[in-house]
BADRENDO-93352 format. One record per residue (C-alpha): x, y, z. Coordinates in Angstrom, 1 decimal, padded with zeros to 4 digits. Each point is the difference from the previous one (the first is absolute). Example, Ala and Ser with C-alpha at 12.3 -4.5 7.8 and 13.67 -1.06 7.14 Angstrom:
2
@xx: 012.3, yy: -004.5, zz: 007.8
@xx: 001.4, yy: 003.4, zz: -000.7
end
This chain:
89
@xx: -031.5, yy: 169.9, zz: 106.7
@xx: 003.8, yy: -000.1, zz: -000.4
@xx: 001.8, yy: -001.9, zz: -002.7
@xx: 000.8, yy: -003.0, zz: 002.3
@xx: -003.7, yy: -000.4, zz: 000.9
@xx: -000.8, yy: 000.0, zz: -003.7
@xx: 002.8, yy: -002.6, zz: -000.5
@xx: -001.6, yy: -002.2, zz: 002.6
@xx: -003.4, yy: 000.2, zz: -001.5
@xx: 001.5, yy: -000.6, zz: -003.5
@xx: 001.7, yy: -003.2, zz: 001.2
@xx: -003.3, yy: -001.1, zz: 001.6
@xx: -002.0, yy: 000.7, zz: -003.1
@xx: 002.5, yy: -001.8, zz: -002.2
@xx: -000.2, yy: -003.0, zz: 002.3
@xx: -003.8, yy: 000.0, zz: -000.3
@xx: 000.4, yy: -000.1, zz: -003.7
@xx: 001.7, yy: -003.4, zz: 000.4
@xx: -003.2, yy: -001.5, zz: 001.5
@xx: -001.4, yy: -000.4, zz: -003.5
@xx: 002.8, yy: -002.4, zz: -000.9
@xx: -001.6, yy: -002.4, zz: 002.5
@xx: -003.6, yy: 001.2, zz: -000.4
@xx: -000.5, yy: 001.4, zz: -003.5
@xx: -003.6, yy: 001.4, zz: 000.5
@xx: 001.6, yy: 002.5, zz: 002.5
@xx: 001.0, yy: 002.0, zz: -003.1
@xx: -003.6, yy: 001.1, zz: -000.6
@xx: 000.1, yy: 001.8, zz: 003.3
@xx: 003.6, yy: 001.0, zz: 000.2
@xx: 000.5, yy: 001.5, zz: -003.5
@xx: -002.3, yy: 003.0, zz: 000.5
@xx: 000.9, yy: 000.3, zz: 003.7
@xx: 003.7, yy: 000.2, zz: -000.8
@xx: -000.6, yy: 002.7, zz: -002.6
@xx: -002.0, yy: 002.0, zz: 002.6
@xx: 002.6, yy: -000.5, zz: 002.7
@xx: 002.8, yy: 001.1, zz: -002.5
@xx: -001.8, yy: 003.3, zz: -000.6
@xx: -000.3, yy: 000.6, zz: 003.8
@xx: 003.7, yy: -000.8, zz: 000.7
@xx: 001.5, yy: 001.8, zz: -003.0
@xx: -001.6, yy: 003.3, zz: -001.0
@xx: -000.1, yy: 001.8, zz: -003.3
@xx: 000.5, yy: -001.1, zz: -003.5
@xx: 002.6, yy: -002.7, zz: 000.9
@xx: -002.5, yy: -001.5, zz: 002.5
@xx: -002.7, yy: -000.2, zz: -002.6
@xx: 002.3, yy: -001.6, zz: -002.6
@xx: 001.3, yy: -002.5, zz: 002.7
@xx: -003.7, yy: -000.8, zz: 000.9
@xx: -000.7, yy: -001.0, zz: -003.6
@xx: 003.2, yy: -002.1, zz: -000.2
@xx: -000.9, yy: -001.6, zz: 003.3
@xx: -003.5, yy: -000.8, zz: -001.1
@xx: 001.2, yy: -001.6, zz: -003.2
@xx: 002.8, yy: -001.9, zz: 001.7
@xx: -002.3, yy: -001.4, zz: 002.6
@xx: -002.8, yy: -000.8, zz: -002.5
@xx: 002.2, yy: -002.0, zz: -002.4
@xx: 001.0, yy: -003.5, zz: 001.0
@xx: 003.7, yy: -000.7, zz: 000.8
@xx: 001.0, yy: 003.6, zz: 000.4
@xx: -000.8, yy: 000.1, zz: 003.7
@xx: 003.7, yy: -000.6, zz: 000.9
@xx: 000.9, yy: 003.6, zz: -001.0
@xx: 000.2, yy: 002.1, zz: 003.2
@xx: -001.8, yy: 003.1, zz: -001.4
@xx: -000.4, yy: 001.9, zz: 003.3
@xx: 003.7, yy: -000.5, zz: 000.9
@xx: 001.1, yy: 001.1, zz: -003.5
@xx: -002.1, yy: 003.1, zz: 000.3
@xx: 001.6, yy: 000.7, zz: 003.4
@xx: 003.4, yy: -000.3, zz: -001.5
@xx: -000.9, yy: 002.3, zz: -002.9
@xx: -001.5, yy: 002.6, zz: 002.3
@xx: 002.5, yy: 000.1, zz: 002.9
@xx: 003.2, yy: -001.2, zz: -001.6
@xx: 000.3, yy: 000.6, zz: -003.7
@xx: -002.2, yy: 003.1, zz: -000.3
@xx: 001.6, yy: 001.5, zz: 003.1
@xx: 003.5, yy: -000.7, zz: -001.4
@xx: -000.9, yy: 001.5, zz: -003.3
@xx: -001.5, yy: 003.1, zz: 001.7
@xx: 003.2, yy: 000.5, zz: 002.1
@xx: 002.3, yy: -000.6, zz: -003.0
@xx: -002.0, yy: 002.6, zz: -002.0
@xx: 000.4, yy: 002.6, zz: 002.8
@xx: 003.8, yy: -000.2, zz: 000.1
end
């Protein structure tokens, strides 16, 4: 999967997280599912840490507005890539 496919999935999963603002019981299903999906989209140690953050963010009330998947995409493909390129020069 290329980085733009992952961005599309990340935006979709962030949008699904907003469902719980209208239907709060959705969090019981979405919190563990979002953690699982985070580990599948983002591999390694960063993906596991992001999964924990995603689970907590979705499980706690009123934190659902944080776009965790999109922030992880930015970290992985923008900030981390920039830092790696900067270090190589």
